[in-house]
C-alpha positions as CSV (number, residue, x, y, z in Angstrom):
1,X,57.3,-94.2,88.9
2,X,57.3,-94.8,85.1
3,X,57.0,-91.8,82.7
4,X,55.2,-91.9,79.3
5,X,55.6,-89.6,76.4
6,X,53.9,-90.1,73.3
7,X,55.2,-89.0,70.0
8,X,53.3,-88.1,66.9
9,X,54.1,-87.5,63.1
10,X,52.4,-84.1,63.1
11,X,52.2,-82.4,66.5
12,X,54.5,-82.1,69.6
13,X,55.1,-85.0,72.0
14,X,52.6,-85.3,75.0
15,X,53.8,-86.1,78.5
16,X,55.1,-87.2,80.5
17,X,52.2,-89.2,81.9
18,X,53.2,-90.4,85.5
19,X,52.2,-93.8,86.5
20,X,53.0,-95.3,90.1
21,X,54.2,-99.2,90.0
22,X,55.1,-100.8,93.2
23,X,58.5,-102.6,93.2
24,X,58.2,-106.3,92.2
25,X,54.8,-105.8,90.8
26,X,52.9,-105.6,87.7
27,X,50.7,-102.7,86.4
28,X,48.1,-103.1,83.8
29,X,47.7,-99.6,81.9
30,X,45.4,-98.8,79.2
31,X,46.8,-95.8,77.2
32,X,43.0,-95.0,76.7
33,X,42.5,-94.1,80.2
34,X,45.4,-91.5,80.5
35,X,44.1,-88.1,80.8
36,X,46.9,-86.0,82.5
37,X,48.6,-83.8,80.8
38,X,46.1,-84.8,77.9
39,X,43.9,-87.3,76.7
40,X,45.4,-89.9,74.2
41,X,44.0,-89.1,71.1
42,X,41.9,-92.2,69.3
43,X,42.4,-92.7,65.6
44,X,46.0,-91.2,65.7
45,X,49.3,-93.1,65.2
46,X,51.8,-92.6,67.9
47,X,54.8,-94.1,69.4
48,X,55.4,-94.2,73.0
49,X,58.5,-93.9,75.3
50,X,58.8,-95.1,78.8
51,X,61.5,-94.1,81.5
52,X,61.9,-94.8,85.0
53,X,64.8,-94.1,87.4
54,X,64.9,-97.7,88.2
55,X,65.1,-100.7,85.8
56,X,61.8,-102.1,84.4
57,X,60.6,-104.5,82.0
58,X,57.7,-103.7,79.7
59,X,55.4,-105.9,78.0
60,X,53.3,-103.6,75.6
61,X,50.6,-105.1,74.0
62,X,48.0,-103.4,71.6
63,X,44.6,-104.6,71.0
64,X,43.0,-103.1,67.8
65,X,39.2,-103.2,68.4
66,X,38.1,-101.2,65.5
67,X,36.6,-104.3,63.9
68,X,35.0,-107.4,64.6
69,X,38.1,-109.4,63.9
70,X,40.3,-108.4,66.8
71,X,44.2,-108.2,66.4
72,X,46.5,-108.3,69.3
73,X,50.3,-107.2,69.1
74,X,52.4,-107.7,71.9
75,X,56.3,-106.7,72.5
76,X,58.7,-106.9,75.5
77,X,61.4,-104.1,76.1
78,X,64.2,-104.6,78.6
79,X,66.0,-101.8,80.4
80,X,68.9,-99.9,78.6
81,X,72.0,-99.7,79.7
82,X,75.3,-101.2,80.7
83,X,75.0,-105.0,81.6
């Protein structure tokens, strides 16, 4: 299980959103589809924290579709800890 918490500049954090990801698999998740405990607000800046009780590798991509010239940003995050 992966937990996602969202942080905002002007309000309290929201989460955790809980997402099941089977072992040794990938999961494509649209933040716009998250609804429990609350819908992710549109047109609002936020940061995300992902936690898991097992090591995971996250590729976070963001598609800015607010204009005709689309922009895509991607970043990789590796599990923290002693290695």
